[in-house]
KESEGU-795309 format. One record per residue (C-alpha): residue number from 1; residue in three letters; y negated, z negated, x. Coordinates in Angstrom, 1 decimal. Each point is the difference from the previous one (the first is absolute). Layout:
BEGIN
REC  nr rest  north     up   east
REC NUM  ALA      Y      Z      X
...
***
This chain:
BEGIN
REC  nr rest  north     up   east
REC   1  MET -124.1  -66.8  100.7
REC   2  SER    0.1   -0.4    3.8
REC   3  LYS    2.8    1.1    2.3
REC   4  ALA    0.8   -3.7    0.6
REC   5  LYS    0.2   -0.8   -3.7
REC   6  ARG    2.1    3.0   -0.6
REC   7  GLN    2.4   -1.0    2.7
REC   8  LEU    0.2   -3.6   -1.3
REC   9  GLN    0.6    1.3   -3.5
REC  10  ARG    2.8    2.4    1.3
REC  11  ARG    1.6   -2.9    1.9
REC  12  LEU   -0.1   -2.4   -3.2
REC  13  GLU    1.6    2.7   -2.0
REC  14  ARG    2.7    0.6    2.6
REC  15  GLU    0.8   -3.8   -0.1
REC  16  GLN   -0.1   -0.1   -3.8
REC  17  LEU    2.6    3.0   -0.2
REC  18  ALA    2.2   -1.6    2.8
REC  19  ILE    0.2   -3.1   -2.0
REC  20  GLU    0.7    1.7   -3.2
REC  21  ARG    2.8    1.8    1.8
REC  22  ARG    1.4   -2.9    1.6
REC  23  LEU    0.3   -1.8   -3.5
REC  24  GLY    1.2    3.1   -1.6
REC  25  ALA    3.0    0.3    2.5
REC  26  ALA    0.9   -3.7   -0.7
REC  27  VAL    1.4    0.9   -3.4
REC  28  GLY    3.7    0.4   -0.4
REC  29  PRO    3.2   -1.8    0.7
REC  30  ASN    0.3   -2.5    3.0
REC  31  LEU    3.4   -0.9    1.2
REC  32  ALA   -1.3   -0.9    3.5
REC  33  GLY   -1.1   -3.6   -1.0
REC  34  PRO   -3.4   -1.7   -0.5
REC  35  LEU   -3.1    1.8    1.1
REC  36  LEU   -2.1   -3.1    0.8
REC  37  ARG    1.7   -1.4    3.4
REC  38  GLY   -0.8   -0.2    3.8
REC  39  ALA   -3.6    0.8    0.3
REC  40  PRO   -0.7    1.7    3.2
REC  41  ILE   -3.3   -1.3    0.4
REC  42  ARG   -1.6   -1.0    3.4
REC  43  TYR   -3.2   -1.8    0.5
REC  44  GLU   -2.3    1.1    2.5
REC  45  TRP   -3.7    0.9    0.9
REC  46  ALA   -0.9    3.4    0.3
REC  47  GLU   -3.2    2.1   -0.2
REC  48  ARG    1.4    2.9   -2.0
REC  49  ASP    2.7   -1.0   -2.5
REC  50  ARG    0.5   -0.7   -3.8
REC  51  GLY   -0.6   -3.1   -1.6
REC  52  VAL    1.0   -2.0   -3.1
REC  53  ALA   -1.7   -2.8   -1.9
REC  54  HIS    3.2   -2.0   -0.3
REC  55  GLY    1.6    0.3    3.7
REC  56  GLY    1.8   -3.3   -0.5
REC  57  MET    2.5    1.7   -2.5
REC  58  GLY    1.9    1.3    3.1
REC  59  MET    0.8   -3.5    1.0
REC  60  ILE    0.9   -1.1   -3.4
REC  61  ALA    2.4    3.1   -0.4
REC  62  ARG    1.4   -1.0    3.4
REC  63  LEU    0.5   -3.5   -1.5
REC  64  VAL    1.6    1.6   -3.1
REC  65  GLU    2.4    1.8    2.2
REC  66  ALA    0.8   -2.9    2.5
REC  67  VAL    1.0   -2.5   -2.9
REC  68  GLY    1.8    2.7   -1.8
REC  69  LEU   -2.0   -0.3   -3.3
REC  70  ALA    0.5    3.5   -1.1
REC  71  GLY    3.9   -0.3    0.3
REC  72  GLU    0.0   -3.1   -2.0
REC  73  ILE   -2.0    1.4   -2.6
REC  74  ASP    2.1    3.1   -0.3
REC  75  ALA    3.2   -2.1    0.1
REC  76  SER   -1.4   -2.1   -3.0
REC  77  LEU   -1.7    2.3   -2.3
REC  78  GLU    1.6    2.9   -1.9
REC  79  LEU   -2.9    1.4   -2.3
REC  80  LEU    0.2    3.7    1.1
REC  81  LYS    2.8    2.3   -0.8
REC  82  VAL   -1.3    2.7    2.5
REC  83  HIS   -2.1   -0.5    3.1
REC  84  ARG   -2.5    2.8   -0.2
REC  85  PRO   -0.8   -0.7    2.7
REC  86  TYR   -1.0   -3.7   -0.3
REC  87  HIS    2.4   -3.0    0.1
REC  88  GLU   -0.7   -3.3   -1.8
REC  89  SER   -1.4   -1.5    3.3
REC  90  ASP   -2.4    2.8    0.2
REC  91  HIS   -1.5   -0.8   -3.3
REC  92  VAL    0.0   -3.7    0.6
REC  93  LEU   -1.8    0.4    3.6
REC  94  ASN   -2.5    2.6   -1.4
REC  95  ILE   -1.1   -2.5   -2.6
REC  96  ALA    0.0   -2.8    2.4
REC  97  TYR   -1.9    2.2    2.7
REC  98  ASN   -2.6    0.7   -2.7
REC  99  ALA   -0.7   -3.5   -0.6
REC 100  VAL   -0.1   -0.7    3.6
REC 101  CYS   -2.6    2.8    0.6
REC 102  GLY   -2.2   -1.6   -2.7
REC 103  GLY    1.2    2.4   -3.0
REC 104  ARG   -0.5   -2.0   -3.4
REC 105  ARG    1.7    2.6   -2.3
REC 106  LEU    2.9    2.4    0.6
REC 107  GLU   -2.6    3.0   -0.3
REC 108  ASP   -1.1   -1.4    3.5
REC 109  ILE    3.1    1.3    1.4
REC 110  GLU   -1.5    3.4   -0.1
REC 111  THR   -2.4   -0.8    2.7
REC 112  ARG    2.8   -0.7    2.4
REC 113  ARG    2.3    2.7   -1.0
REC 114  THR   -2.6    2.6    0.8
REC 115  ASP   -1.0   -1.6    3.4
REC 116  ALA    2.0    2.2    2.6
REC 117  VAL   -0.9   -2.5    2.8
REC 118  PHE    1.3   -3.0   -2.2
REC 119  LEU    3.3    2.0   -0.8
REC 120  ASP    0.4    0.7    3.8
REC 121  GLY   -0.5   -3.6    0.9
REC 122  LEU    3.0   -1.2   -2.3
REC 123  GLY    1.9    3.0    1.2
REC 124  THR    0.7    1.5   -3.5
REC 125  PRO   -0.6    3.4   -1.3
REC 126  SER   -1.4   -1.3   -3.3
REC 127  LEU   -0.2   -2.9   -2.5
REC 128  PRO    0.8   -0.2   -3.7
REC 129  ASP   -3.1    0.9   -2.2
REC 130  PRO   -1.5   -2.7   -2.4
REC 131  THR    1.7    1.4   -3.0
REC 132  THR    3.5   -0.1    1.7
REC 133  ALA   -0.7   -3.6    1.0
REC 134  GLY   -0.8   -1.0   -3.5
REC 135  ASP    3.2    1.6   -1.4
REC 136  PHE    1.9   -2.1    2.8
REC 137  CYS   -1.7   -3.1   -1.0
REC 138  ARG    1.0    0.5   -3.6
REC 139  ARG    3.6    0.0    0.9
REC 140  PHE    0.1   -3.5    1.0
REC 141  ASP    1.7   -2.5   -2.1
REC 142  GLN    0.5   -3.9    0.6
REC 143  ALA    3.1    0.7    2.0
REC 144  SER   -1.7    2.7    2.1
REC 145  ILE   -2.7   -2.4    0.8
REC 146  MET    2.3   -2.7    1.1
REC 147  ALA    2.0    2.5    2.2
REC 148  LEU   -3.4    1.1    1.7
REC 149  GLN   -0.9   -3.7    0.6
REC 150  GLU    3.3   -0.6    1.5
REC 151  ALA   -0.2    2.9    2.3
REC 152  ILE   -3.6   -1.3    1.1
REC 153  ASN    1.8   -3.4    0.6
REC 154  ARG    2.8    1.3    2.2
REC 155  ALA   -2.5    2.0    2.0
REC 156  ARG   -2.0   -3.3    0.2
REC 157  LEU    2.9   -1.9    1.3
REC 158  LYS    0.5    2.4    2.9
REC 159  VAL   -3.7   -0.6    1.0
REC 160  TRP    0.4   -3.8   -0.1
REC 161  SER    3.1    0.3    2.1
REC 162  GLN   -1.8    1.4    2.8
REC 163  GLN   -2.2   -3.1    0.5
REC 164  PRO    1.2   -2.4    2.8
REC 165  ALA    1.4   -3.4   -1.1
REC 166  SER   -3.3   -1.8    1.2
REC 167  PHE   -1.8    1.9   -2.7
REC 168  PHE    1.9   -1.9   -2.7
REC 169  SER   -0.4   -3.4    1.4
REC 170  GLN   -3.7    0.1   -0.6
REC 171  THR   -1.3   -1.7   -3.1
REC 172  ALA   -2.6    1.8   -2.1
REC 173  ARG   -3.4   -1.6   -0.3
REC 174  ILE   -2.2    0.6   -3.1
REC 175  ASP   -3.4   -0.8    0.3
REC 176  ALA   -1.2   -0.4   -3.7
REC 177  ASP   -3.5   -1.0    0.5
REC 178  ALA   -1.4    3.1    1.5
REC 179  SER   -0.5    2.2   -3.0
REC 180  ILE   -2.5    2.9    0.3
REC 181  VAL   -1.7    0.8   -3.2
REC 182  SER   -2.5    2.8   -0.5
REC 183  THR   -3.5   -1.3   -1.1
REC 184  ASP   -3.3    1.4   -0.1
REC 185  GLY   -3.5   -1.1   -0.4
REC 186  GLN    0.1   -0.5   -3.6
REC 187  CYS    2.9   -2.6    0.4
REC 188  LYS   -1.6   -2.2    2.6
REC 189  GLN   -3.5    0.4    1.3
REC 190  GLY    0.3    1.3    3.7
REC 191  MET    3.5    1.0    0.1
REC 192  ASP    0.8    3.5    0.9
REC 193  ILE    3.5    1.2    0.6
REC 194  SER    2.3   -3.3   -0.8
***
């Protein structure tokens, strides 16, 4: 193995060890509050910096903070007896962020929770693992689902209240005859994309 390959291998091993330590340190009681809040992300162009595939997550995290969504969720849901270290909002946002990043199953959370750049972008030391997310989901009953929806609605009202009055005077227009339906050459001769 060449010197460059050995150096790369050692660097990858150090990164893996660092993320394992980070996730291991996150287990324990948390009395300080939710972990997913206030992303310290900045967007800039740099020659030597770390990158993340889902860079827009920092802006989403800032929006969540600005409208107080995490606080609304924590005020509405009481599904956990002890926060070790995650609060209800951490679990809900973790699942939502997974979906926004293209995750299709709870198992896909593992990809993000082991990405140090992603965690740094959200300003959190760790995310709940997929099995913890599954356990959290099983705690929901009909009343909990309604409470979560009401928390989202209260945050949504905060967003709408920031619109200028002129925004509400506009009427919506729906153009119903502009549907795009995917087709291929078998459906209609000569058709390509739509």
